C-alpha positions in Angstrom: -151.9 174.9 49.9 -150.9 175.9 53.4 -147.2 175.9 52.5 -147.9 178.0 49.4 -149.9 180.6 51.3 -147.2 180.7 54.0 -144.4 181.3 51.5 -146.4 184.1 49.7 -147.9 185.7 52.8 -147.0 189.3 53.6 -149.0 189.7 56.8 -150.0 187.8 59.9 -153.6 187.3 58.7 -152.4 185.4 55.6 -150.1 183.3 57.8 -153.0 182.5 60.1 -154.9 181.2 57.1 -152.1 178.8 56.3 -152.2 177.4 59.8 -156.0 176.8 59.5 -155.1 174.6 56.6 -152.3 172.9 58.5 -154.7 172.1 61.3 -157.1 170.4 58.8 -154.2 168.5 57.3 -153.1 167.5 60.8 -156.5 165.9 61.5 -155.8 163.8 58.4 -152.5 162.7 59.9 -150.3 164.6 57.4 -146.8 164.5 58.9 -145.5 167.8 57.5 -148.7 169.5 58.7 -148.3 167.9 62.1 -144.7 169.2 62.3 -145.9 172.7 61.5 -148.7 172.6 64.1 -146.4 171.1 66.8 -143.9 174.0 66.2 -146.7 176.5 66.3 -147.9 175.1 69.7 -144.4 175.0 71.0 -143.2 178.5 70.0 -146.6 180.2 70.4 -147.1 181.3 66.8 -150.2 183.6 66.6 -150.8 183.3 70.4 -151.5 179.5 70.2 -148.9 178.2 72.6 -149.9 174.9 74.1 -146.9 172.9 75.3 -149.0 169.8 76.1 -150.5 169.7 72.6 -147.0 170.2 71.1 -145.6 167.3 73.1 -148.5 165.0 72.0 -147.9 165.8 68.3 -144.0 165.5 68.7 -144.4 162.1 70.4 -146.6 160.8 67.6 -144.2 162.2 65.0 -141.2 160.7 66.7 -142.8 157.2 66.4 -143.0 157.9 62.6 -139.3 158.8 62.5 -139.5 162.6 62.3 -136.1 164.1 63.0 -137.7 167.4 63.8 -139.8 165.8 66.5 -136.7 164.0 67.9 -134.9 167.3 68.1 -137.9 169.1 69.8 -138.3 166.4 72.4 -134.6 166.5 73.2 -134.9 170.3 73.7 -137.9 169.9 76.0 -136.2 167.2 78.0 -133.0 169.3 78.4 -135.0 172.1 80.0 -137.8 170.2 81.7 -140.4 172.1 79.8 -143.7 170.1 79.9 -141.5 167.0 80.4 -139.3 165.5 83.0 -135.9 167.2 83.2 -133.6 164.5 81.8 -130.3 165.3 80.1 -129.6 161.6 79.3 -132.9 161.3 77.4 -132.2 164.7 75.7 -128.9 163.4 74.4 -130.6 160.3 73.0 -133.2 162.4 71.2 -130.5 164.7 69.8 -128.5 161.7 68.6 -131.5 160.3 66.8 -132.4 163.7 65.4 -128.9 164.3 64.0 -128.8 160.8 62.5 -132.1 161.6 60.7 -130.7 164.8 59.2 -131.6 167.6 61.7 -129.1 170.4 61.2 -130.2 171.9 64.5 -129.5 168.6 66.4 -126.1 168.5 64.7 -125.4 172.0 66.0 -126.6 171.2 69.5 -124.4 168.1 69.6 -121.4 170.1 68.2 -121.8 172.6 71.0 -122.2 169.9 73.6 -119.0 168.1 72.6 -117.2 171.4 72.3 -118.1 172.5 75.8 -118.4 169.0 77.5 -122.1 169.4 78.4 -123.2 166.0 79.7 -120.7 164.3 77.4 -116.9 164.0 77.5 -115.4 167.1 75.8 -114.2 166.0 72.4 -113.0 168.6 69.8 -112.9 166.1 66.9 -116.5 165.0 67.4 -117.6 168.6 67.7 -115.7 169.4 64.5 -117.5 166.6 62.7 -120.9 167.9 63.8 -120.2 171.5 63.0 -118.7 170.8 59.6 -121.9 169.1 58.4 -123.9 172.1 59.3 -121.3 174.6 58.0 -121.2 172.7 54.6 -125.0 173.1 54.4 -124.8 176.8 55.2 -122.0 177.5 52.8 -123.9 175.8 50.0 -126.8 178.2 50.7 -124.5 181.2 50.9 -122.9 180.4 47.6 -126.3 180.5 45.9 -127.4 183.7 47.5 -125.7 186.1 49.8 -127.2 186.1 53.3 -126.7 188.5 56.2 -126.7 187.7 59.9 -130.0 188.3 61.8 -129.9 191.1 64.4 -129.4 189.7 67.9 -130.9 192.0 70.5 -129.6 191.7 74.0 -132.4 191.9 76.6 -129.8 192.8 79.3 -129.5 196.2 77.7 -131.0 199.0 79.9 -134.8 199.5 79.3 -134.3 203.0 78.1 -132.0 201.7 75.4 -134.3 198.8 74.4 -136.8 201.1 72.7 -134.2 202.7 70.6 -132.2 199.6 70.1 -129.8 200.0 67.1 -130.3 196.4 66.2 -134.0 196.9 65.4 -135.4 199.9 63.5 -138.4 201.5 65.3 -141.4 202.2 63.2 -141.2 206.0 63.9 -137.6 206.1 62.9 -138.4 204.1 59.7 -141.1 206.6 58.8 -138.7 209.5 59.4 -136.1 207.8 57.1 -138.8 207.3 54.5 -139.6 211.1 54.7 -135.9 211.9 54.3 -135.6 209.5 51.3 -138.6 211.1 49.6 -137.0 214.5 50.2 -133.9 213.4 48.2 -131.4 212.2 50.9 -129.4 209.8 48.7 -127.5 208.1 51.6 -130.8 207.3 53.3 -132.2 206.0 50.0 -129.3 203.6 49.6 -129.6 202.5 53.3 -133.4 201.8 53.0 -132.7 200.0 49.7 -130.2 197.7 51.4 -132.5 197.1 54.4 -135.3 196.0 52.1 -133.0 194.0 49.9 -131.8 191.9 52.8 -134.7 192.2 55.2 -132.6 193.6 58.1 -133.3 195.6 61.2 -136.7 193.9 61.6 -138.0 195.0 58.2 -139.5 192.5 55.8 -137.5 191.7 52.6 -139.2 193.6 49.8 -137.4 193.6 46.4 -139.8 196.2 44.9 -139.1 198.7 47.7 -135.4 198.0 47.5 -135.4 198.7 43.7 -137.5 201.8 44.2 -135.0 203.4 46.6 -131.9 202.2 44.6 -133.3 203.7 41.4 -134.0 207.1 43.1 -130.4 207.1 44.5 -128.9 206.0 41.2 -130.7 208.8 39.3 -129.1 211.2 41.8 -125.7 209.7 40.9 -125.1 207.2 43.7 -122.5 204.6 42.6 -123.4 202.3 45.4 -127.1 202.3 44.3 -126.0 201.5 40.7 -123.9 198.6 42.0 -126.8 197.2 44.1 -129.1 197.4 41.1 -126.5 195.4 39.2 -126.4 192.9 42.0 -130.2 192.5 42.0 -130.2 191.8 38.2 -127.3 189.4 38.5 -129.0 187.3 41.2 -132.5 187.8 39.9 -135.7 188.2 42.0 -139.4 189.1 41.7 -138.7 192.8 41.0 -135.6 192.3 38.8 -135.7 189.1 36.7 -132.1 187.7 36.2 -130.5 189.6 33.4 -126.7 189.6 32.8 -126.8 192.4 30.3 -128.6 194.8 32.7 -126.3 193.7 35.5 -123.3 194.5 33.3 -124.7 197.9 32.5 -125.2 198.9 36.1 -121.9 197.4 37.3 -120.1 199.3 34.5 -121.8 202.6 35.5 -120.7 202.1 39.2 -117.2 201.1 38.1 -116.8 204.3 36.1 -117.1 206.1 39.4 -114.5 203.8 41.0 -117.0 201.9 43.1 -115.7 198.8 44.8 -119.1 196.9 44.7 -119.3 197.6 40.9 -115.7 196.4 40.4 -116.5 193.2 42.3 -119.7 192.7 40.2 -117.8 193.0 36.9 -115.2 190.5 38.3 -118.0 188.0 39.0 -119.4 188.4 35.5 -116.0 187.6 33.9 -115.2 184.9 36.5 -118.4 182.9 35.9 -118.9 183.9 32.2 -122.3 185.6 32.8 -123.2 187.5 29.6 -119.5 187.7 28.7 -116.9 185.0 27.9 -115.1 183.5 30.9 -111.9 185.6 31.5 -110.0 184.9 34.7 -107.4 187.6 33.9 -110.1 190.3 33.7 -111.9 188.9 36.8 -108.6 188.9 38.7 -108.0 192.5 37.7 -111.4 193.7 38.9 -111.3 191.7 42.1 -107.8 193.1 43.0 -109.1 196.7 42.4 -112.1 196.1 44.6 -110.1 194.3 47.3 -107.6 197.3 47.4 -110.7 199.5 48.1 -111.4 197.2 51.1 -114.5 195.3 49.7 -114.5 192.0 51.7 -116.4 190.0 49.0 -113.6 190.8 46.5 -111.0 189.8 49.1 -112.8 186.5 49.5 -113.0 186.0 45.7 -109.3 186.4 45.4 -108.8 183.9 48.2 -111.1 181.5 46.3 -109.1 181.9 43.1 -105.8 181.1 44.8 -107.4 178.2 46.9 -108.6 176.4 43.8 -106.0 177.7 41.3 -108.7 179.3 39.1 -106.8 181.3 36.5 -103.8 181.6 38.8 -101.3 179.2 40.4 -102.6 177.5 43.5 -101.2 179.3 46.5 -102.7 178.2 49.9 -100.7 180.8 51.8 -102.0 183.7 49.7 -105.5 182.2 49.8 -105.3 182.0 53.6 -104.2 185.7 53.7 -107.1 186.9 51.6 -109.6 184.7 53.5 -108.3 186.1 56.8 -108.6 189.7 55.5 -112.2 189.2 54.3 -113.1 187.4 57.6 -112.1 190.5 59.6 -115.2 192.2 58.0 -117.3 189.2 58.8 -117.5 187.7 55.3 -119.2 184.4 56.0 -117.7 182.3 53.2 -114.2 183.5 54.0 -114.8 182.3 57.6 -116.0 179.0 56.2 -112.9 178.5 54.1 -110.6 179.5 57.0 -112.3 176.8 59.1 -111.8 174.3 56.3 -108.1 175.2 56.1 -107.6 174.9 59.9 -109.6 171.6 60.0 -107.4 170.0 57.3 -104.1 171.8 58.0 -104.1 173.2 54.4 -101.7 176.2 54.1 -101.7 176.6 57.9 -100.9 174.5 61.0 -103.9 172.3 61.8 -106.0 173.4 64.8 -109.2 171.6 65.7 -110.2 174.2 68.3 -109.8 177.1 65.8 -111.6 175.2 63.1 -114.5 174.5 65.4 -114.8 178.1 66.6 -114.9 179.3 63.0 -117.3 176.6 61.8 -119.6 177.5 64.8 -119.6 181.1 63.6 -120.8 180.0 60.1 -123.4 177.6 61.5 -124.9 180.5 63.5 -125.9 182.2 60.2 -128.5 179.5 59.5 -132.1 180.3 58.9 -133.0 179.2 62.4 -131.3 182.5 63.6 -134.5 184.2 62.4 -136.0 183.1 65.8 -134.0 186.0 67.3 -136.4 188.4 65.7 -139.6 186.5 66.5 -138.4 185.9 70.1 -137.6 189.6 70.6 -140.9 190.8 69.2 -142.7 188.3 71.4 -140.9 189.6 74.4 -141.7 193.2 73.5 -145.4 192.2 73.1 -145.4 190.7 76.6 -145.5 187.1 75.4 -142.8 186.0 77.8 -143.3 182.2 77.4 -143.2 182.3 73.6 -140.0 184.4 73.8 -138.4 182.1 76.3 -138.9 178.9 74.4 -137.4 180.5 71.2 -134.4 181.9 73.0 -133.9 178.7 75.0 -133.8 176.6 71.8 -131.2 179.0 70.3 -129.3 178.9 73.6 -129.2 175.1 73.4 -127.7 175.5 69.9 -124.8 177.5 71.4 -125.8 181.1 70.7 -124.3 183.2 73.5 -126.8 186.1 73.1 -129.7 183.6 73.4 -128.1 182.1 76.6 -127.9 185.4 78.3 -131.4 186.4 77.1 -132.9 183.1 78.4 -131.2 183.5 81.7 -132.5 187.1 81.9 -136.1 186.0 81.3 -135.8 183.1 83.8 -134.3 185.4 86.4 -137.4 187.7 86.1 -139.6 184.8 87.1 -142.3 185.9 84.7 -142.4 182.7 82.8 -145.1 180.1 83.6 -143.7 177.1 81.6 -141.1 176.2 84.2 -141.5 175.5 87.9 -140.4 178.5 90.1 -137.8 176.5 92.0 -136.1 175.5 88.7 -135.8 179.0 87.4 -132.7 180.2 89.3 -130.7 177.0 88.8 -131.5 177.0 85.1 -130.6 180.7 84.9 -127.3 180.0 86.6 -126.5 177.3 84.1 -127.2 179.6 81.2 -125.3 182.5 82.7 -122.4 180.1 83.1 -122.5 179.0 79.5 -122.7 182.6 78.3 -119.8 183.6 80.6 -117.6 180.8 79.2 -118.3 182.3 75.7 -116.9 185.6 76.8 -120.0 187.5 78.1 -118.7 189.9 80.8 -122.2 190.7 82.1 -122.9 187.0 82.5 -119.6 186.6 84.4 -120.7 189.3 86.9 -124.1 187.6 87.2 -122.3 184.3 88.2 -120.6 186.3 90.9 -124.0 187.7 92.1 -125.6 184.2 92.1 -122.8 182.8 94.3 -122.7 185.9 96.5 -126.5 185.9 97.3 -127.0 182.1 96.9 -129.4 182.2 94.0 -129.8 178.7 92.5 -126.8 177.5 94.5 -125.4 177.8 98.0 -123.7 181.0 99.1 -120.0 180.9 98.3 -118.1 184.2 98.7 -114.8 182.7 97.4 -116.4 181.6 94.1 -118.2 185.0 93.9 -114.9 186.8 94.3 -113.2 184.6 91.7 -115.9 185.5 89.1 -115.8 189.2 89.9 -112.0 189.0 89.7 -112.2 187.5 86.1 -114.8 190.1 85.0 -112.7 192.9 86.4 -109.3 191.9 85.0 -110.3 190.3 81.7 -113.3 192.5 80.7 -112.6 195.7 82.7 -116.1 195.5 84.2 -116.7 198.5 86.5 -119.5 196.6 88.3 -117.2 193.7 89.0 -114.5 196.1 90.3 -117.0 197.7 92.6 -118.3 194.4 93.9 -114.7 193.1 94.4 -113.8 196.3 96.3 -116.7 195.8 98.6 -115.6 192.2 99.3 -112.0 193.3 100.0 -113.4 196.1 102.3 -115.3 193.6 104.4 -113.1 190.5 104.0 -115.8 188.4 102.4 -114.3 185.2 101.0 -111.0 187.0 100.6 -108.5 188.5 103.0 -109.5 192.0 104.2 -107.5 194.7 102.4 -108.6 198.3 102.8 -105.9 199.7 100.4 -106.8 197.3 97.6 -110.5 198.0 98.2 -109.8 201.8 97.9 -107.8 201.2 94.7 -110.6 199.0 93.1 -113.2 201.6 93.9 -111.1 204.3 92.1 -110.6 201.9 89.1 -114.4 201.4 88.9 -115.0 205.1 88.8 -112.3 205.6 86.1 -113.7 202.7 84.0 -117.3 203.9 83.9 -118.9 207.3 84.4 -122.0 205.6 85.8 -119.9 204.3 88.7 -118.9 207.8 90.0 -121.8 208.4 92.4 -121.9 204.9 94.0 -118.1 204.9 94.3 -118.2 208.4 95.9 -120.6 207.1 98.6 -118.7 203.8 99.0 -115.4 205.7 99.6 -117.1 208.1 102.0 -118.4 205.2 104.0 -115.0 203.4 103.8 -113.0 206.5 104.9 -115.5 207.3 107.7 -115.5 203.8 109.1 -111.7 203.7 108.7 -111.3 207.0 110.6 -113.6 205.9 113.4 -111.7 202.6 113.8 -108.4 204.6 113.9 -109.9 206.9 116.6 -111.2 204.0 118.7 -107.8 202.2 118.2 -106.0 205.3 119.3 -108.2 205.7 122.4 -107.7 202.1 123.4 -103.9 202.3 122.9 -103.5 205.5 124.8 -105.6 204.2 127.7 -103.4 201.1 127.8 -100.3 203.3 127.8 -101.7 205.5 130.6 -102.3 202.4 132.8 -98.6 201.5 132.4 -97.4 205.0 133.2 -99.6 205.1 136.4 -97.9 202.0 137.6 -94.3 203.3 137.0 -94.6 207.1 137.6 -97.5 207.3 140.0 -101.0 208.6 139.7 -100.0 212.2 139.0 -97.5 211.6 136.2 -99.6 213.7 133.9 -99.2 216.8 136.1 -95.5 216.2 136.1 -95.4 216.1 132.3 -97.4 219.3 132.0 -95.0 221.1 134.4 -92.0 219.8 132.4 -93.5 221.0 129.1 -94.2 224.5 130.6 -90.6 224.6 131.9 -89.2 223.7 128.4 -91.4 226.4 126.7 -90.3 229.1 129.3 -86.6 228.2 128.6 -87.1 228.4 124.8 -88.9 231.8 125.0 -86.2 233.3 127.3 -83.5 232.3 124.9 -85.4 233.7 121.9 -85.9 237.1 123.4 -82.5 237.2 125.1 
């Protein structure tokens, strides 16, 4: 009953009712209910975070062989949340969890073997773990198209957080609704897409999606027609599966030259939905849609050449189409590229490339939904709930979650970790994010070593991190910091000219750096001038002492007389 209510719930009140039933079932030792309640206590669902209660339930479940509990205990051990910090024990829990079928544990182990975290780095073992998860995700994607969940970066400036492009603010949503009702076709299609897929923080609502698509289609939008066709092809609560209706709307969109409509007709002929299977027709429609740049059609062509469906098998051509589609982020195209690199099919085998591609597919899993719940918890001031969710995603190898977790730990607002553990844990997470290409995290590593946060002060290491961020990512902050270190000779040889050049580069790279660079250069030039004056005075004084010894005490009067004589001679010659 609890599961049924949870699946059909549309608001928090209904979800809370489901958890009341889970609590009753937990008292009766129902394992599924215990897992639900333990997760609620861990992640703080409905403000009921209780780490101690979560651990008690997980430990009971682990004894019963629950792989979800094994995975959760591994996660808690790896961070030292409510348990002793023990990476060896975490690894054992993860191993048991993955053996029991936990996809999240598989992903965590894949990331650990890829990065060499508390295990020997081993690409082949990482590949094995990631492939299992990617196969599971690809199977889900083939049944219904999924879109990646928005991943908001907490490291964005506070003024940008409220208008973050990843999440649609309620006020902006209301404004869009107003424009849609006024007849803005583009906004109607956009709102339809958002409700169809449940993006930008909006709930998936097929009825609202259909409502907006129908309005736009009536106004002549080919995209709207194609999306209605897609809804009828896949089938849902608002549009029961109907091949004939799908064909009708795809044909309407195709008559206007719409790529999505062309791809839709191609699918109907390829799978024989409402029409006889016709690979030649499917190929024709896919090619037309692919030429218009539609990534799903590009993928479908790759799929046909990969399996030889209605065409000769051609792995090289399949690879080219998969690669083309992957550039637009088509997830199944990325999956097949990974498959080809892993097996050396149509391309030179590369374990590292295959793992990186599989990792990207794995990160599309349903667990990525925690990015939204973590973000909303953070905005609502529930820092501990947000941290636990981000930390789990960080453990799974999500770079955005690693930097977000580090950002929260650095603020020292969390109460679930001891204060002295926060900076070292944040340093660890910044490091993992930096290795994955996060420029901000690389600068943070420099800061931590410069100031001695979570580690001992080490100017040389700080300068090395700033140097990487400046040269590889063109970070203005890193250039500024490196310039300061060159100016003062901190961890590197003092070089005023290089410091001056780096300050100028920082100003050229970012307009925000203009003011701090102006003041830094003012200070540098002033200090440099004062040093030159002091050096000049010292040098001249030393030279005067030498002249006193050789020419006598009144050599300066002699020099003045000599200069006057020379000037008199020159003036006479001029007027003469």
